[in-house]
PLY file of the C-alpha trace (Angstrom):
ply
format ascii 1.0
element vertex 436
property float x
property float y
property float z
element edge 435
property int vertex1
property int vertex2
end_header
-9.29 3.47 -27.38
-10.94 6.88 -26.78
-14.38 5.29 -27.04
-13.35 2.58 -24.58
-12.11 5.16 -22.05
-15.33 7.17 -22.35
-17.34 4.03 -21.64
-15.14 3.24 -18.66
-15.55 6.73 -17.25
-19.31 6.44 -17.57
-19.82 3.08 -15.95
-16.84 2.77 -13.58
-19.13 3.03 -10.56
-21.98 0.95 -11.95
-23.65 -1.62 -9.71
-22.84 -5.20 -10.79
-22.93 -8.74 -9.47
-20.45 -7.76 -6.77
-22.73 -5.02 -5.46
-20.73 -1.95 -4.51
-17.07 -3.04 -4.36
-16.17 -0.04 -2.21
-18.35 -1.59 0.48
-18.22 -5.34 -0.22
-14.46 -5.78 -0.81
-13.38 -5.27 2.83
-11.95 -8.28 4.68
-13.96 -8.56 7.89
-13.78 -12.31 8.56
-11.33 -11.78 11.43
-12.60 -8.41 12.65
-13.88 -9.99 15.87
-10.57 -11.75 16.58
-7.86 -10.20 18.72
-4.70 -9.17 16.88
-1.66 -11.29 17.69
2.08 -11.05 17.21
5.13 -13.25 17.30
7.80 -11.48 19.32
10.74 -13.67 18.18
11.61 -16.40 15.70
11.51 -18.88 18.58
7.94 -17.80 19.30
7.04 -18.11 15.63
8.36 -21.64 15.24
6.79 -22.79 18.52
3.47 -21.09 17.73
3.59 -18.94 20.86
1.66 -15.70 20.25
0.91 -12.57 22.27
-2.28 -10.50 22.25
-0.80 -7.87 24.60
2.76 -6.64 24.40
5.22 -3.92 25.32
8.84 -3.08 24.66
9.03 0.01 26.84
8.29 2.31 23.90
5.13 0.92 22.32
2.61 -0.82 24.52
-0.57 -2.74 23.71
-1.75 -3.26 27.28
-5.20 -4.57 26.30
-6.09 -6.92 23.45
-7.27 -5.12 20.31
-9.36 -6.45 17.45
-7.88 -7.04 14.00
-8.40 -4.50 11.27
-11.76 -3.23 10.03
-14.26 -2.57 12.83
-16.89 -0.56 11.01
-17.85 0.42 7.46
-20.09 3.46 7.03
-21.14 5.21 3.86
-22.80 8.33 2.56
-23.54 9.58 -0.93
-19.97 10.79 -1.37
-17.79 8.96 1.15
-16.86 5.55 2.50
-15.65 5.64 6.11
-13.52 2.77 7.41
-12.88 2.56 11.12
-9.93 0.30 11.88
-7.40 -0.64 14.52
-4.78 -0.83 11.77
-3.63 -4.25 12.99
-3.28 -7.17 10.58
-5.54 -10.23 10.54
-2.60 -12.61 10.20
-0.25 -13.17 13.13
2.12 -10.23 12.74
5.86 -10.33 13.35
8.48 -11.04 14.31
10.53 -8.01 13.29
14.30 -7.73 13.16
16.78 -5.00 12.35
19.26 -7.23 10.51
19.20 -10.04 7.98
20.59 -12.54 10.53
17.79 -11.90 13.03
20.10 -11.05 15.87
18.90 -7.51 16.54
15.25 -6.91 17.38
13.49 -4.14 15.47
12.82 -1.36 18.00
9.13 -0.83 17.14
6.01 -2.85 17.88
2.52 -2.26 16.42
-0.30 -0.69 18.44
-4.02 -0.08 17.94
-4.23 3.17 15.93
-8.05 3.49 16.17
-8.42 5.71 13.10
-11.14 6.50 10.57
-10.16 6.75 6.91
-12.49 8.52 4.48
-12.40 7.36 0.84
-14.24 9.19 -1.98
-17.07 7.21 -3.56
-16.75 8.95 -6.91
-13.13 9.18 -8.13
-12.38 12.30 -10.14
-9.66 12.88 -12.71
-7.84 16.15 -11.90
-6.55 18.62 -14.47
-3.13 18.26 -12.83
-1.94 15.03 -11.26
-1.03 15.04 -7.58
2.40 13.86 -6.42
2.03 11.24 -3.70
2.78 12.42 -0.20
5.02 10.51 2.17
3.39 7.85 4.31
-0.26 6.81 4.00
-1.66 6.70 0.45
-4.66 4.46 1.09
-5.96 1.49 3.01
-5.80 -2.25 2.41
-9.01 -4.23 2.78
-7.82 -5.73 6.07
-7.71 -2.23 7.55
-3.91 -1.91 7.47
-2.50 1.35 6.14
-0.99 1.52 2.66
2.28 3.49 2.44
4.16 4.82 -0.58
7.41 3.33 -1.94
9.74 5.69 -0.06
10.91 5.17 3.51
10.84 8.99 4.02
14.65 9.31 4.06
16.76 10.68 1.22
20.34 11.50 0.36
21.91 14.57 1.94
24.44 16.00 -0.52
25.92 18.32 2.08
26.54 15.44 4.49
27.66 13.00 1.80
25.36 10.27 3.09
21.74 9.23 3.49
19.70 11.03 6.11
19.87 9.57 9.58
18.22 11.31 12.54
20.58 9.52 14.92
23.45 11.25 13.13
21.44 14.51 13.21
20.87 14.44 9.45
17.11 15.16 9.25
15.30 13.71 6.26
17.78 14.62 3.53
17.44 16.76 0.39
14.27 15.04 -0.85
15.77 14.50 -4.34
17.23 10.98 -4.16
14.61 9.18 -2.07
15.33 5.79 -0.58
13.32 2.77 -1.68
11.64 1.37 1.45
11.56 -2.25 0.25
15.28 -2.16 -0.57
16.47 -0.23 2.47
14.04 -1.41 5.14
13.10 -4.86 3.85
15.07 -6.59 6.60
12.66 -5.06 9.14
9.54 -6.44 7.43
7.74 -9.43 8.94
6.73 -12.44 6.79
3.63 -10.52 5.65
5.85 -7.61 4.43
4.64 -5.30 7.18
6.37 -3.23 9.84
5.59 -0.19 11.98
6.81 3.30 12.71
8.05 4.42 16.11
4.49 5.38 17.07
3.21 1.90 16.23
1.46 2.29 12.86
1.62 -1.13 11.19
1.77 -0.68 7.38
2.84 -2.12 4.04
5.14 -0.43 1.49
4.80 -3.36 -0.94
2.30 -6.09 -1.71
0.63 -7.47 1.47
1.48 -11.09 0.78
-0.20 -12.46 3.93
-3.41 -10.64 3.05
-3.18 -12.02 -0.48
-2.99 -15.50 1.04
-6.07 -14.85 3.17
-7.93 -13.64 0.06
-6.85 -16.65 -2.03
-4.66 -14.69 -4.43
-2.13 -17.22 -5.77
-0.01 -17.30 -2.59
1.00 -20.41 -0.64
1.92 -20.75 3.03
4.68 -22.96 4.41
3.40 -24.20 7.77
6.86 -25.39 8.82
8.65 -22.07 8.27
5.49 -19.97 8.67
6.35 -18.05 5.53
4.38 -16.92 2.47
5.52 -17.32 -1.10
4.19 -16.91 -4.64
2.61 -20.10 -5.92
4.54 -21.96 -8.60
1.31 -22.89 -10.35
0.01 -20.85 -13.27
-2.51 -18.21 -12.14
-6.06 -19.16 -13.05
-8.04 -16.15 -11.86
-7.84 -12.37 -11.69
-6.41 -11.00 -8.44
-8.92 -9.66 -5.90
-9.13 -6.09 -4.67
-6.44 -5.64 -2.02
-7.17 -2.06 -1.06
-8.22 1.45 -2.03
-6.08 4.52 -2.58
-6.91 8.01 -1.38
-8.26 8.92 -4.83
-10.96 6.23 -4.57
-9.60 3.72 -7.10
-9.07 0.02 -6.27
-5.71 -1.70 -5.84
-5.57 -5.26 -7.15
-3.03 -8.01 -6.65
-0.47 -8.70 -9.41
-2.65 -10.72 -11.81
-5.02 -9.27 -14.38
-6.49 -10.01 -17.80
-3.92 -10.03 -20.59
-6.34 -7.97 -22.69
-7.56 -5.06 -20.52
-10.87 -4.99 -22.42
-11.57 -8.74 -22.48
-12.44 -10.71 -19.29
-12.23 -13.92 -21.32
-8.54 -13.35 -22.10
-5.81 -15.21 -20.24
-4.84 -14.15 -16.72
-1.20 -13.24 -16.24
1.16 -11.18 -14.12
0.93 -7.44 -14.76
4.26 -5.96 -15.89
5.39 -2.64 -14.45
6.54 0.12 -16.80
9.54 0.87 -14.58
13.02 -0.56 -15.04
16.40 0.08 -13.45
18.63 2.74 -14.99
21.36 0.19 -15.68
21.92 0.74 -19.41
19.35 -1.82 -20.52
16.03 -1.14 -22.28
17.47 2.10 -23.68
18.06 3.71 -20.29
21.13 5.55 -19.12
23.59 3.68 -16.91
23.98 5.33 -13.52
27.12 3.32 -12.86
28.75 5.26 -15.72
27.00 8.63 -15.60
26.55 9.08 -11.86
23.40 10.43 -10.24
23.34 13.90 -11.80
20.12 13.63 -13.82
16.63 12.77 -12.64
14.57 10.26 -14.63
12.20 11.94 -17.08
9.07 10.79 -15.21
10.30 12.36 -11.97
11.23 15.68 -13.56
7.89 15.73 -15.38
5.87 15.01 -12.27
7.81 17.57 -10.23
7.70 20.11 -13.07
11.42 20.80 -12.85
14.60 20.31 -14.88
15.99 16.79 -14.97
19.54 18.16 -14.92
20.56 18.73 -11.32
22.69 21.43 -9.77
26.00 20.24 -8.35
24.61 20.46 -4.82
21.65 18.20 -5.72
23.51 15.21 -7.14
23.38 11.82 -5.50
26.19 9.44 -4.55
28.12 7.42 -7.10
26.90 3.86 -7.61
28.75 1.59 -5.19
28.31 -1.36 -2.88
26.64 0.96 -0.40
24.55 2.83 -2.98
23.68 0.22 -5.65
21.31 0.95 -8.51
17.87 0.57 -7.00
18.81 2.12 -3.67
16.70 5.16 -4.58
13.36 5.28 -6.36
14.87 7.80 -8.81
17.13 4.95 -9.95
14.21 3.74 -12.06
13.21 4.88 -15.55
9.77 4.64 -17.15
9.71 2.65 -20.40
7.19 4.99 -21.98
9.99 7.56 -22.16
12.07 5.25 -24.37
9.66 4.49 -27.19
8.05 1.53 -25.44
4.25 1.30 -25.56
1.89 0.51 -22.70
-0.30 -2.46 -23.58
2.33 -3.89 -25.90
5.68 -3.76 -24.08
4.38 -3.41 -20.53
1.02 -3.19 -18.78
0.94 -0.37 -16.27
1.27 3.40 -16.55
3.34 5.85 -14.49
0.89 5.56 -11.61
1.18 1.75 -11.76
-2.35 1.25 -13.02
-4.46 1.02 -16.16
-8.02 1.37 -17.46
-9.44 -2.14 -17.67
-12.27 -4.52 -16.89
-12.06 -6.57 -13.68
-14.36 -9.10 -11.98
-15.80 -6.37 -9.75
-16.03 -3.85 -12.58
-17.07 -5.81 -15.69
-17.78 -2.53 -17.48
-14.38 -1.13 -16.56
-12.54 1.12 -14.13
-9.13 2.56 -13.52
-7.22 0.19 -11.24
-3.80 0.00 -9.65
-1.98 -3.34 -9.44
0.67 -4.45 -6.97
3.75 -5.50 -8.90
6.05 -8.49 -8.54
8.88 -9.73 -10.76
9.10 -13.05 -12.57
10.53 -14.64 -9.41
7.54 -13.56 -7.36
9.34 -10.83 -5.41
7.91 -7.32 -4.99
8.98 -4.99 -7.81
9.06 -1.20 -8.01
6.79 0.76 -7.73
5.19 -2.00 -5.63
1.72 -0.46 -5.17
1.43 2.97 -6.76
3.81 5.29 -8.63
4.72 8.74 -7.34
1.49 10.32 -8.56
-2.17 9.48 -8.05
-4.29 8.88 -11.11
-7.26 10.61 -9.49
-7.69 13.44 -7.03
-6.43 12.20 -3.61
-9.09 13.70 -1.37
-9.24 10.65 0.90
-7.76 11.15 4.35
-7.77 10.13 7.99
-10.51 12.09 9.76
-11.20 12.85 13.40
-14.91 12.02 13.20
-17.95 11.64 10.95
-20.28 14.60 10.84
-22.85 13.73 8.17
-25.72 11.25 7.77
-24.30 7.78 7.10
-25.46 4.20 6.69
-23.71 1.54 8.76
-22.82 -1.18 6.25
-20.79 -3.33 8.64
-20.05 -3.37 12.34
-17.95 -5.80 14.35
-20.63 -7.19 16.64
-17.97 -8.26 19.13
-17.38 -4.57 19.79
-20.35 -3.88 22.04
-19.46 -0.19 22.33
-20.74 0.29 18.77
-23.45 -2.34 18.38
-26.36 0.05 18.83
-25.65 1.89 15.58
-25.92 -1.04 13.19
-27.84 -0.83 9.91
-29.35 2.63 10.20
-29.20 5.99 8.52
-27.79 8.47 10.99
-25.34 11.21 11.73
-22.53 9.58 13.68
-19.63 11.05 15.60
-16.94 8.55 16.60
-14.72 9.61 19.48
-11.82 7.61 20.89
-12.00 7.10 24.68
-8.46 6.60 25.98
-9.78 5.43 29.35
-12.01 2.62 28.09
-9.79 1.90 25.12
-12.59 1.97 22.56
-14.62 4.23 20.30
-17.82 5.76 21.56
-20.48 6.40 18.92
-22.88 9.30 19.29
-25.74 9.07 16.79
-28.35 11.66 15.91
0 1
1 2
2 3
3 4
4 5
5 6
6 7
7 8
8 9
9 10
10 11
11 12
12 13
13 14
14 15
15 16
16 17
17 18
18 19
19 20
20 21
21 22
22 23
23 24
24 25
25 26
26 27
27 28
28 29
29 30
30 31
31 32
32 33
33 34
34 35
35 36
36 37
37 38
38 39
39 40
40 41
41 42
42 43
43 44
44 45
45 46
46 47
47 48
48 49
49 50
50 51
51 52
52 53
53 54
54 55
55 56
56 57
57 58
58 59
59 60
60 61
61 62
62 63
63 64
64 65
65 66
66 67
67 68
68 69
69 70
70 71
71 72
72 73
73 74
74 75
75 76
76 77
77 78
78 79
79 80
80 81
81 82
82 83
83 84
84 85
85 86
86 87
87 88
88 89
89 90
90 91
91 92
92 93
93 94
94 95
95 96
96 97
97 98
98 99
99 100
100 101
101 102
102 103
103 104
104 105
105 106
106 107
107 108
108 109
109 110
110 111
111 112
112 113
113 114
114 115
115 116
116 117
117 118
118 119
119 120
120 121
121 122
122 123
123 124
124 125
125 126
126 127
127 128
128 129
129 130
130 131
131 132
132 133
133 134
134 135
135 136
136 137
137 138
138 139
139 140
140 141
141 142
142 143
143 144
144 145
145 146
146 147
147 148
148 149
149 150
150 151
151 152
152 153
153 154
154 155
155 156
156 157
157 158
158 159
159 160
160 161
161 162
162 163
163 164
164 165
165 166
166 167
167 168
168 169
169 170
170 171
171 172
172 173
173 174
174 175
175 176
176 177
177 178
178 179
179 180
180 181
181 182
182 183
183 184
184 185
185 186
186 187
187 188
188 189
189 190
190 191
191 192
192 193
193 194
194 195
195 196
196 197
197 198
198 199
199 200
200 201
201 202
202 203
203 204
204 205
205 206
206 207
207 208
208 209
209 210
210 211
211 212
212 213
213 214
214 215
215 216
216 217
217 218
218 219
219 220
220 221
221 222
222 223
223 224
224 225
225 226
226 227
227 228
228 229
229 230
230 231
231 232
232 233
233 234
234 235
235 236
236 237
237 238
238 239
239 240
240 241
241 242
242 243
243 244
244 245
245 246
246 247
247 248
248 249
249 250
250 251
251 252
252 253
253 254
254 255
255 256
256 257
257 258
258 259
259 260
260 261
261 262
262 263
263 264
264 265
265 266
266 267
267 268
268 269
269 270
270 271
271 272
272 273
273 274
274 275
275 276
276 277
277 278
278 279
279 280
280 281
281 282
282 283
283 284
284 285
285 286
286 287
287 288
288 289
289 290
290 291
291 292
292 293
293 294
294 295
295 296
296 297
297 298
298 299
299 300
300 301
301 302
302 303
303 304
304 305
305 306
306 307
307 308
308 309
309 310
310 311
311 312
312 313
313 314
314 315
315 316
316 317
317 318
318 319
319 320
320 321
321 322
322 323
323 324
324 325
325 326
326 327
327 328
328 329
329 330
330 331
331 332
332 333
333 334
334 335
335 336
336 337
337 338
338 339
339 340
340 341
341 342
342 343
343 344
344 345
345 346
346 347
347 348
348 349
349 350
350 351
351 352
352 353
353 354
354 355
355 356
356 357
357 358
358 359
359 360
360 361
361 362
362 363
363 364
364 365
365 366
366 367
367 368
368 369
369 370
370 371
371 372
372 373
373 374
374 375
375 376
376 377
377 378
378 379
379 380
380 381
381 382
382 383
383 384
384 385
385 386
386 387
387 388
388 389
389 390
390 391
391 392
392 393
393 394
394 395
395 396
396 397
397 398
398 399
399 400
400 401
401 402
402 403
403 404
404 405
405 406
406 407
407 408
408 409
409 410
410 411
411 412
412 413
413 414
414 415
415 416
416 417
417 418
418 419
419 420
420 421
421 422
422 423
423 424
424 425
425 426
426 427
427 428
428 429
429 430
430 431
431 432
432 433
433 434
434 435
């Protein structure tokens, strides 16, 4: 195993039949198409879309293109300029399971540039994932972590709620976004913050469909679902995290070192703390102890003070309500590669179609029924050093690897080595590129 890892480290960035995956994996087929939404279920079923919209809070007064608008690269960075809007028809969004209450937020063009490191580095100390953006999907939509940014407030005896003037909570028992906000997701599993940033907390199932990753689409209900057929091929790259490693869909090679081995669903190393698999049972013990992985990653005691404990398990706070309700099987004598596939970061060292000599890769996780499963995209810590970030401009010589030719404001910079500064013009509603 040590020899295999050394080989992987050496050739992880090697050029192969796929060229440079950090450049070639981006989904740009629809980059020249205007983003569209369904405002309501009635609109969805009738096929009535909108390319401009407003709800009084978020407004998209002019049509905006879908996703990735430009790919630029240097020796050390990949720069992705994106609107942040999905290629599929987004929406509708509701605030309740019965679709009676409209979700208060609509997506808007975020016109950002995300920088991703070309050469992932393994840090001496792992970095705990920050709230919000942890990477970018290949359609240019932002990748968010598993938390919805709210946590339990012991002093208030309830989850944080700004409307009740309970800030963000204690930050110890953090709510699972898919569990607590899933009703607000659209059919592609996306929704947006109050400032309009469309994003995914779990697998981007609509993007998987567009990429041909074992997902079917029901034209009558306009919904996506996991195919019932056996998977025949490895999942494609769905995105890139801020540490520069790829994120794949849920299917990989059963033998991480053998591309000729059978393709199957990757199994997460996380399970509910419900008394099974050797875990404690929160319904009996209460939420007074953090899971070992969380205490280890936070470098703190797992045993909590009385003012840090979470709520008792109940109808309102079931097991799985918080991400700390999960245990990692590696802490119970189970072995990665034998009992489960993915490590604490939700990835593994393996060969993939794009990296036949090997790389570290994250995998989105689903359960046996095809539903998203914790930790969904990435665990609470990056495997590499997360130096990727949203930047205000590009101030080094770069090569333009892709440009949306429909965006005439940028067409002059195509396919050249240059120093480029991209500045958003709020009057014209586009980026202006200044090249040197």
